[in-house]
Structures are given as C-alpha cells and as structure tokens.
NURO-472496 format. One line per 3 residues: their letters; for each residue y, x, z of N, C-alpha, C. Coordinates in steps of 0.02 Angstrom, whole numbers. Atoms other than C-alpha are relative to their C-alpha. Example, Ala and Ser with C-alpha at 12.3 -4.5 7.8 and 13.67 -1.06 7.14 Angstrom:
as = -59 45 0 -225 615 390 60 45 0 ~ -59 -42 -3 -53 684 357 55 -39 37
***
This chain:
mir = -58 -27 -33 -117 -1047 -1667 4 -31 71 ~ -7 23 -69 -86 -1061 -1480 71 -29 7 ~ -64 33 -10 53 -1186 -1442 14 -2 75
iti = -23 -1 -70 151 -1170 -1280 63 -44 4 ~ -57 45 -9 273 -1302 -1216 37 18 65 ~ -44 -8 -58 419 -1270 -1099 35 -67 10
tqe = -31 65 -11 481 -1430 -1017 66 5 39 ~ -60 -8 -42 616 -1362 -900 21 72 -2 ~ -25 -69 -1 726 -1208 -889 -1 34 69
pvn = -6 -34 -65 728 -1176 -699 -49 58 7 ~ 41 -59 -12 663 -1005 -650 -14 3 75 ~ 21 -8 -69 564 -984 -490 4 75 16
vrt = -8 -70 -20 614 -821 -403 -37 10 66 ~ 36 -18 -61 493 -745 -277 16 72 17 ~ -13 -68 -23 529 -592 -173 -47 18 57
gik = 41 -21 -55 434 -490 -48 5 75 10 ~ 4 -72 -13 395 -318 22 -74 20 -1 ~ 68 -24 3 237 -223 -21 3 75 5
egr = 2 -72 -12 201 -49 43 71 29 8 ~ -67 -22 -16 380 -34 103 50 -7 -57 ~ -45 10 56 455 -79 -67 14 -73 -12
ewt = -17 69 15 549 -237 -107 -18 -14 -74 ~ 17 19 68 494 -333 -262 28 -70 -13 ~ -24 66 22 559 -482 -359 -38 -20 -62
rre = 35 26 58 463 -590 -480 33 -65 -22 ~ -32 60 29 544 -718 -595 -51 -33 -45 ~ 51 38 38 432 -854 -669 28 -65 -26
qta = -19 64 28 451 -1005 -778 -64 -39 -15 ~ 58 42 12 327 -1150 -790 -7 -17 -74 ~ 14 16 70 245 -1180 -959 -68 -36 -3
yvh = 63 35 10 99 -1279 -1030 -32 25 -65 ~ 34 -24 60 -32 -1213 -1152 -44 -56 -27 ~ 42 49 35 -115 -1328 -1279 -60 38 -25
ngh = 58 -41 17 -289 -1255 -1288 -62 -41 -18 ~ 56 40 23 -397 -1395 -1355 -27 -50 51 ~ 23 47 -51 -422 -1491 -1193 39 -66 -8
afp = -31 65 5 -372 -1672 -1170 76 3 18 ~ -70 -7 -22 -209 -1618 -1083 18 74 0 ~ -21 -70 -6 -107 -1457 -1089 -10 25 72
qrf = 11 -30 -66 -139 -1337 -944 62 38 21 ~ -60 -33 -28 2 -1277 -832 -15 72 16 ~ 4 -71 -20 33 -1090 -809 71 25 10
vis = -67 -29 -9 179 -975 -768 9 60 -46 ~ -19 -57 42 266 -851 -882 43 45 43 ~ -41 -49 -37 332 -693 -798 59 18 -45
lgp = -60 -20 35 511 -655 -849 23 67 28 ~ -27 -64 -23 586 -482 -841 63 -10 42 ~ -58 7 -45 731 -447 -722 63 -24 -34
tsq = -60 21 35 861 -481 -857 -15 -50 -55 ~ 19 47 52 765 -600 -973 29 -69 14 ~ -25 68 -5 844 -768 -1006 -61 -48 1
pya = 55 48 1 733 -919 -971 -5 -32 -69 ~ 10 33 63 657 -1007 -1120 27 -73 5 ~ -26 69 3 742 -1171 -1171 -59 -47 -10
pgd = 54 47 11 634 -1327 -1168 -16 -7 -75 ~ 20 6 69 533 -1344 -1327 -70 27 -10 ~ 66 -26 17 374 -1289 -1415 7 71 -28
ysl = 0 -70 19 334 -1105 -1443 -71 21 -21 ~ 65 -32 13 195 -995 -1510 6 72 26 ~ 1 -68 -26 143 -822 -1451 22 49 -54
dar = -20 -55 44 230 -673 -1530 -57 52 2 ~ 52 -51 4 114 -532 -1585 4 51 56 ~ -8 -47 -56 186 -423 -1446 -35 -23 63
svv = 34 28 -59 96 -537 -1322 -74 18 3 ~ 71 -18 4 -75 -473 -1375 -5 76 -3 ~ 8 -72 -3 -127 -296 -1330 -74 19 5
igq = 68 -27 -8 -283 -188 -1330 -4 35 67 ~ 7 -27 -67 -343 -144 -1155 -28 71 0 ~ 23 -68 -11 -399 22 -1084 -70 13 -30
yge = 67 -9 24 -578 -7 -1139 -12 -33 -69 ~ 5 26 68 -539 -80 -1311 -5 -77 -3 ~ 5 73 1 -541 -264 -1258 69 -31 -15
lqf = -61 37 15 -414 -391 -1319 26 -33 63 ~ -32 28 -60 -291 -444 -1182 68 -28 -17 ~ -69 21 5 -128 -535 -1159 44 50 37
arn = -47 -46 -33 21 -426 -1114 22 -29 66 ~ -22 23 -66 87 -435 -937 58 -50 -7 ~ -56 46 13 248 -517 -1000 -9 -28 -71
lhl = 9 32 65 220 -643 -1139 68 -5 -36 ~ -59 8 43 343 -654 -1284 -14 -62 -42 ~ 8 62 36 368 -826 -1360 51 -4 -57
vpd = -45 13 56 444 -877 -1527 1 -75 -11 ~ -4 73 12 508 -1053 -1566 -49 -20 -54 ~ 50 24 47 374 -1154 -1656 35 -48 -47
kta = -35 41 50 458 -1219 -1813 -43 -56 -28 ~ 46 50 29 302 -1318 -1862 -13 -57 48 ~ 13 52 -51 301 -1422 -1701 35 -65 -20
kva = -30 65 13 333 -1608 -1723 50 -17 55 ~ -51 19 -48 492 -1665 -1640 -13 -73 20 ~ 13 68 -25 463 -1819 -1530 62 -44 -5
***
C-alpha cells in the first residue's frame, strides 16, 4: 500500500494567464513513503472547491488510479486520499 503523509494544511494558490485565459491552481504539500530512506515531497492538486487534507497519514483511493489512452496504468490528475486507519500514531 502506498502511504502518503500530510504535515500541514496550508494550500498554495498559483494563478496566471495562458492563451488569454486566467487559471488558478491550488496545491498542498505531501510526502510519499515509497521504500526510500526518507519520504519524498510532492504536491497534490486540489479542485477549486476541495477542502485541504488535515495533517495525518493517508492511502490512495481507487479513484486515483486510471487507465490511460493507450491502456497504461496512470495516476489521475487529481489524487483522492483516504485516512489510513492502520498508520501508527506517534
């Protein structure tokens, strides 16, 4: 199982203009435990109305995995996390 840790709730909001259209991207920092000595930092994209994830341990929901255009396994553009009930509380 892939374990993901959220350490803070703040959401980073980025905005810009591309091809004459304004865009907004909301992101939250997370860390994936993937077998290395230390978890690796990455960002989770949040939808325009999605609430940020509370600090804690999560696992990937099945909606986070999709089949691509050519039949390859991929992660969805927006990940869905579920609280990891099996995680040890520090």
